TIRO-268393 format. One record per atom (N, C-alpha, C): y, z, x; residue in three letters. Coordinates in steps of 0.2 Angstrom, whole numbers. Layout:
BEGIN
+-------+-------+-------+--------+
!     y !     z !     x ! residu !
+-------+-------+-------+--------+
!     Y !     Z !     X !    ALA !
...
+-------+-------+-------+--------+
END
This chain:
BEGIN
+-------+-------+-------+--------+
!     y !     z !     x ! residu !
+-------+-------+-------+--------+
!   567 !   486 !   562 !    MET !
!   562 !   491 !   563 !    MET !
!   558 !   487 !   571 !    MET !
!   556 !   493 !   574 !    ASP !
!   554 !   491 !   581 !    ASP !
!   546 !   494 !   581 !    ASP !
!   541 !   489 !   579 !    LEU !
!   535 !   491 !   577 !    LEU !
!   531 !   493 !   585 !    LEU !
!   534 !   490 !   589 !    GLU !
!   531 !   492 !   596 !    GLU !
!   531 !   500 !   598 !    GLU !
!   537 !   502 !   595 !    LEU !
!   539 !   509 !   597 !    LEU !
!   535 !   513 !   591 !    LEU !
!   536 !   510 !   586 !    LEU !
!   532 !   514 !   581 !    LEU !
!   525 !   516 !   582 !    LEU !
!   522 !   510 !   583 !    ARG !
!   514 !   511 !   585 !    ARG !
!   514 !   516 !   592 !    ARG !
!   518 !   516 !   596 !    PHE !
!   517 !   521 !   601 !    PHE !
!   518 !   528 !   598 !    PHE !
!   523 !   530 !   593 !    ALA !
!   524 !   535 !   590 !    ALA !
!   519 !   537 !   587 !    ALA !
!   515 !   534 !   583 !    VAL !
!   509 !   534 !   579 !    VAL !
!   504 !   537 !   584 !    VAL !
!   503 !   534 !   589 !    GLN !
!   497 !   536 !   594 !    GLN !
!   498 !   543 !   597 !    GLN !
!   503 !   544 !   599 !    ILE !
!   505 !   550 !   602 !    ILE !
!   506 !   557 !   598 !    ILE !
!   507 !   555 !   592 !    ASN !
!   508 !   560 !   588 !    ASN !
!   502 !   561 !   582 !    ASN !
!   496 !   556 !   582 !    GLY !
!   491 !   557 !   578 !    GLY !
!   493 !   556 !   571 !    GLY !
!   498 !   552 !   570 !    LEU !
!   500 !   551 !   561 !    LEU !
!   494 !   548 !   559 !    LEU !
!   494 !   549 !   552 !    THR !
!   489 !   547 !   548 !    THR !
!   492 !   543 !   541 !    THR !
!   498 !   544 !   541 !    ASP !
!   501 !   541 !   535 !    ASP !
!   509 !   540 !   538 !    ASP !
!   512 !   535 !   534 !    LEU !
!   519 !   534 !   536 !    LEU !
!   523 !   534 !   530 !    LEU !
!   529 !   537 !   530 !    VAL !
!   535 !   538 !   525 !    VAL !
!   541 !   533 !   527 !    VAL !
!   542 !   529 !   522 !    ILE !
!   547 !   523 !   524 !    ILE !
!   554 !   527 !   520 !    ILE !
!   559 !   528 !   523 !    THR !
!   565 !   530 !   520 !    THR !
!   571 !   525 !   519 !    THR !
!   574 !   525 !   514 !    LYS !
!   580 !   520 !   513 !    LYS !
!   578 !   513 !   514 !    LYS !
!   573 !   512 !   509 !    LEU !
!   570 !   505 !   509 !    LEU !
!   577 !   501 !   505 !    LEU !
!   581 !   505 !   501 !    ASP !
!   587 !   501 !   497 !    ASP !
!   592 !   499 !   502 !    ASP !
!   593 !   502 !   508 !    VAL !
!   598 !   499 !   513 !    VAL !
!   598 !   492 !   515 !    VAL !
!   591 !   489 !   514 !    LEU !
!   590 !   483 !   515 !    LEU !
!   590 !   478 !   510 !    LEU !
!   591 !   480 !   504 !    ASP !
!   591 !   477 !   497 !    ASP !
!   596 !   469 !   498 !    ASP !
!   601 !   470 !   503 !    ASP !
!   606 !   464 !   502 !    ASP !
!   605 !   460 !   507 !    ASP !
!   600 !   461 !   512 !    PHE !
!   600 !   455 !   518 !    PHE !
!   595 !   449 !   516 !    PHE !
!   598 !   444 !   518 !    LYS !
!   594 !   438 !   517 !    LYS !
!   587 !   437 !   521 !    LYS !
!   587 !   440 !   527 !    THR !
!   582 !   440 !   532 !    THR !
!   582 !   447 !   534 !    THR !
!   576 !   449 !   537 !    LEU !
!   574 !   454 !   540 !    LEU !
!   571 !   453 !   547 !    LEU !
!   573 !   456 !   553 !    LYS !
!   570 !   456 !   559 !    LYS !
!   565 !   462 !   560 !    LYS !
!   559 !   460 !   563 !    ILE !
!   555 !   466 !   564 !    ILE !
!   552 !   464 !   572 !    ILE !
!   554 !   469 !   576 !    ALA !
!   552 !   469 !   583 !    ALA !
!   545 !   470 !   583 !    ALA !
!   541 !   465 !   585 !    ILE !
!   533 !   465 !   585 !    ILE !
!   530 !   467 !   593 !    ILE !
!   535 !   465 !   597 !    GLY !
!   534 !   467 !   604 !    GLY !
!   540 !   466 !   609 !    GLY !
!   538 !   467 !   615 !    TYR !
!   543 !   465 !   621 !    TYR !
!   542 !   460 !   625 !    TYR !
!   546 !   457 !   629 !    THR !
!   544 !   454 !   636 !    THR !
!   549 !   457 !   641 !    THR !
!   546 !   456 !   647 !    LEU !
!   550 !   457 !   653 !    LEU !
!   548 !   452 !   658 !    LEU !
!   554 !   448 !   660 !    ASN !
!   554 !   443 !   664 !    ASN !
!   548 !   438 !   661 !    ASN !
!   549 !   437 !   655 !    GLY !
!   544 !   431 !   653 !    GLY !
!   537 !   433 !   650 !    GLY !
!   535 !   439 !   652 !    LYS !
!   529 !   441 !   650 !    LYS !
!   528 !   448 !   645 !    LYS !
!   522 !   446 !   641 !    ARG !
!   522 !   452 !   636 !    ARG !
!   520 !   459 !   639 !    ARG !
!   524 !   464 !   637 !    ILE !
!   522 !   470 !   640 !    ILE !
!   522 !   475 !   634 !    ILE !
!   518 !   481 !   635 !    LYS !
!   519 !   485 !   629 !    LYS !
!   523 !   492 !   630 !    LYS !
!   525 !   495 !   625 !    TYR !
!   531 !   501 !   626 !    TYR !
!   527 !   506 !   631 !    TYR !
!   521 !   507 !   630 !    ILE !
!   518 !   512 !   635 !    ILE !
!   518 !   510 !   641 !    ILE !
!   519 !   504 !   644 !    ASP !
!   519 !   503 !   651 !    ASP !
!   526 !   503 !   654 !    ASP !
!   532 !   506 !   650 !    CYS !
!   538 !   505 !   652 !    CYS !
!   540 !   512 !   654 !    CYS !
!   545 !   512 !   658 !    ASP !
!   549 !   518 !   658 !    ASP !
!   555 !   516 !   656 !    ASP !
!   561 !   522 !   657 !    SER !
!   567 !   520 !   654 !    SER !
!   571 !   515 !   657 !    SER !
!   571 !   514 !   663 !    TYR !
!   574 !   509 !   668 !    TYR !
!   571 !   502 !   665 !    TYR !
!   564 !   500 !   664 !    LEU !
!   561 !   495 !   661 !    LEU !
!   564 !   494 !   653 !    LEU !
!   563 !   498 !   650 !    LEU !
!   566 !   498 !   643 !    LEU !
!   572 !   494 !   643 !    LEU !
!   577 !   496 !   646 !    GLY !
!   583 !   493 !   647 !    GLY !
!   583 !   486 !   649 !    GLY !
!   579 !   483 !   650 !    LYS !
!   578 !   476 !   653 !    LYS !
!   572 !   472 !   649 !    LYS !
!   570 !   474 !   643 !    VAL !
!   565 !   470 !   639 !    VAL !
!   569 !   467 !   634 !    VAL !
!   566 !   462 !   632 !    LYS !
!   568 !   458 !   627 !    LYS !
!   564 !   458 !   621 !    LYS !
!   566 !   460 !   615 !    PRO !
!   562 !   460 !   610 !    PRO !
!   559 !   454 !   606 !    PRO !
!   553 !   453 !   605 !    ILE !
!   550 !   447 !   600 !    ILE !
!   550 !   449 !   593 !    ILE !
!   554 !   445 !   589 !    TYR !
!   556 !   445 !   583 !    TYR !
!   551 !   443 !   578 !    TYR !
!   549 !   445 !   573 !    LYS !
!   546 !   441 !   568 !    LYS !
!   552 !   442 !   562 !    LYS !
!   553 !   437 !   560 !    ILE !
!   559 !   436 !   555 !    ILE !
!   556 !   435 !   547 !    ILE !
!   557 !   440 !   544 !    MET !
!   555 !   440 !   536 !    MET !
!   560 !   438 !   532 !    MET !
!   557 !   437 !   525 !    LYS !
!   563 !   435 !   520 !    LYS !
!   564 !   442 !   516 !    LYS !
!   571 !   441 !   515 !    GLY !
!   573 !   448 !   512 !    GLY !
!   573 !   447 !   505 !    GLY !
!   574 !   452 !   500 !    TRP !
!   573 !   452 !   494 !    TRP !
!   579 !   451 !   490 !    TRP !
!   585 !   454 !   492 !    GLN !
!   592 !   453 !   489 !    GLN !
!   592 !   455 !   482 !    GLN !
!   588 !   461 !   480 !    GLN !
!   589 !   463 !   473 !    GLN !
!   589 !   470 !   475 !    GLN !
!   592 !   474 !   470 !    SER !
!   591 !   481 !   470 !    SER !
!   583 !   484 !   469 !    SER !
!   582 !   489 !   474 !    THR !
!   576 !   493 !   472 !    THR !
!   577 !   500 !   471 !    THR !
!   584 !   502 !   469 !    SER !
!   586 !   509 !   468 !    SER !
!   582 !   512 !   461 !    SER !
!   580 !   508 !   456 !    LYS !
!   577 !   510 !   450 !    LYS !
!   570 !   509 !   450 !    LYS !
!   567 !   506 !   455 !    ILE !
!   560 !   505 !   454 !    ILE !
!   555 !   511 !   456 !    ILE !
!   550 !   512 !   451 !    LYS !
!   546 !   518 !   452 !    LYS !
!   539 !   517 !   455 !    LYS !
!   537 !   511 !   454 !    LYS !
!   531 !   509 !   456 !    LYS !
!   530 !   504 !   462 !    LYS !
!   525 !   505 !   466 !    PHE !
!   526 !   499 !   472 !    PHE !
!   524 !   493 !   470 !    PHE !
!   521 !   492 !   464 !    LYS !
!   519 !   485 !   460 !    LYS !
!   525 !   483 !   458 !    LYS !
!   530 !   486 !   457 !    ASP !
!   536 !   483 !   454 !    ASP !
!   541 !   481 !   459 !    ASP !
!   540 !   483 !   466 !    LEU !
!   545 !   480 !   470 !    LEU !
!   545 !   472 !   471 !    LEU !
!   551 !   470 !   473 !    PRO !
!   550 !   463 !   475 !    PRO !
!   545 !   460 !   480 !    PRO !
!   542 !   455 !   478 !    LYS !
!   537 !   452 !   483 !    LYS !
!   540 !   453 !   490 !    LYS !
!   545 !   451 !   492 !    GLU !
!   547 !   451 !   498 !    GLU !
!   547 !   458 !   501 !    GLU !
!   550 !   463 !   498 !    ALA !
!   549 !   470 !   499 !    ALA !
!   541 !   472 !   500 !    ALA !
!   537 !   471 !   497 !    LYS !
!   530 !   472 !   498 !    LYS !
!   528 !   469 !   504 !    LYS !
!   530 !   462 !   505 !    ASN !
!   527 !   460 !   511 !    ASN !
!   530 !   463 !   518 !    ASN !
!   537 !   466 !   517 !    TYR !
!   539 !   468 !   523 !    TYR !
!   534 !   475 !   523 !    TYR !
!   534 !   479 !   519 !    LEU !
!   529 !   485 !   520 !    LEU !
!   523 !   483 !   523 !    LEU !
!   520 !   479 !   520 !    LYS !
!   512 !   477 !   522 !    LYS !
!   512 !   475 !   528 !    LYS !
!   518 !   471 !   531 !    GLU !
!   518 !   469 !   539 !    GLU !
!   518 !   476 !   543 !    GLU !
!   523 !   480 !   541 !    ILE !
!   522 !   487 !   545 !    ILE !
!   515 !   490 !   544 !    ILE !
!   513 !   490 !   539 !    GLU !
!   506 !   494 !   539 !    GLU !
!   502 !   491 !   544 !    GLU !
!   500 !   483 !   542 !    LYS !
!   496 !   478 !   546 !    LYS !
!   497 !   480 !   554 !    LYS !
!   503 !   480 !   556 !    ASN !
!   505 !   481 !   564 !    ASN !
!   504 !   489 !   566 !    ASN !
!   504 !   494 !   562 !    ILE !
!   503 !   501 !   565 !    ILE !
!   497 !   504 !   562 !    ILE !
!   493 !   500 !   558 !    LYS !
!   486 !   501 !   556 !    LYS !
!   486 !   509 !   553 !    LYS !
!   491 !   511 !   551 !    ILE !
!   491 !   517 !   546 !    ILE !
!   494 !   515 !   539 !    ILE !
!   492 !   519 !   534 !    PRO !
!   495 !   518 !   527 !    PRO !
!   502 !   520 !   526 !    PRO !
!   506 !   516 !   523 !    ILE !
!   513 !   519 !   520 !    ILE !
!   511 !   523 !   514 !    ILE !
!   512 !   528 !   513 !    SER !
!   511 !   532 !   507 !    SER !
!   516 !   534 !   502 !    SER !
!   522 !   534 !   506 !    ILE !
!   528 !   536 !   502 !    ILE !
!   534 !   531 !   504 !    ILE !
!   538 !   529 !   498 !    VAL !
!   545 !   524 !   500 !    VAL !
!   548 !   527 !   497 !    VAL !
!   555 !   528 !   500 !    SER !
!   561 !   530 !   496 !    SER !
!   566 !   525 !   495 !    SER !
!   568 !   524 !   489 !    VAL !
!   573 !   519 !   487 !    VAL !
!   579 !   521 !   485 !    VAL !
!   582 !   527 !   487 !    GLY !
!   588 !   530 !   487 !    GLY !
!   588 !   537 !   488 !    GLY !
!   593 !   540 !   488 !    PRO !
!   594 !   548 !   490 !    PRO !
!   591 !   553 !   485 !    PRO !
!   590 !   551 !   480 !    GLU !
!   588 !   556 !   475 !    GLU !
!   580 !   557 !   474 !    GLU !
!   577 !   562 !   472 !    ARG !
!   571 !   565 !   472 !    ARG !
!   567 !   559 !   468 !    ARG !
!   571 !   557 !   463 !    ASN !
!   567 !   552 !   458 !    ASN !
!   567 !   546 !   461 !    ASN !
!   569 !   544 !   466 !    GLN !
!   569 !   537 !   470 !    GLN !
!   564 !   538 !   475 !    GLN !
!   558 !   540 !   474 !    THR !
!   552 !   540 !   478 !    THR !
!   547 !   537 !   473 !    THR !
!   544 !   532 !   478 !    ILE !
!   538 !   528 !   477 !    ILE !
!   531 !   532 !   480 !    ILE !
!   526 !   533 !   477 !    PHE !
!   520 !   536 !   480 !    PHE !
!   515 !   530 !   479 !    PHE !
!   513 !   527 !   485 !    CYS !
!   510 !   521 !   485 !    CYS !
!   503 !   523 !   484 !    CYS !
+-------+-------+-------+--------+
END
């Protein structure tokens, strides 16, 4: 997850809510990396300050989060998600400053959580 790029997409598109799909794909990971920003030549920079040439040279700044290592595919309510999955989603919300309103935990319609 690249939160720096996501923040930029939220700004330029005027998003008010976010939908996270395929959360279940992350079910087996012990840890998850979230890119919270970039550095270029040792200095913190913002996505908006980069062109495509500079973006090829940046290094991501990662926050490492604990994975949940259990299936989310049958979960119907946000409160029933594993603690680590809720922490992951809350970290995204905290960084992009808009709410996550829907989370999908599988390919079927009934595998949708309305937050």
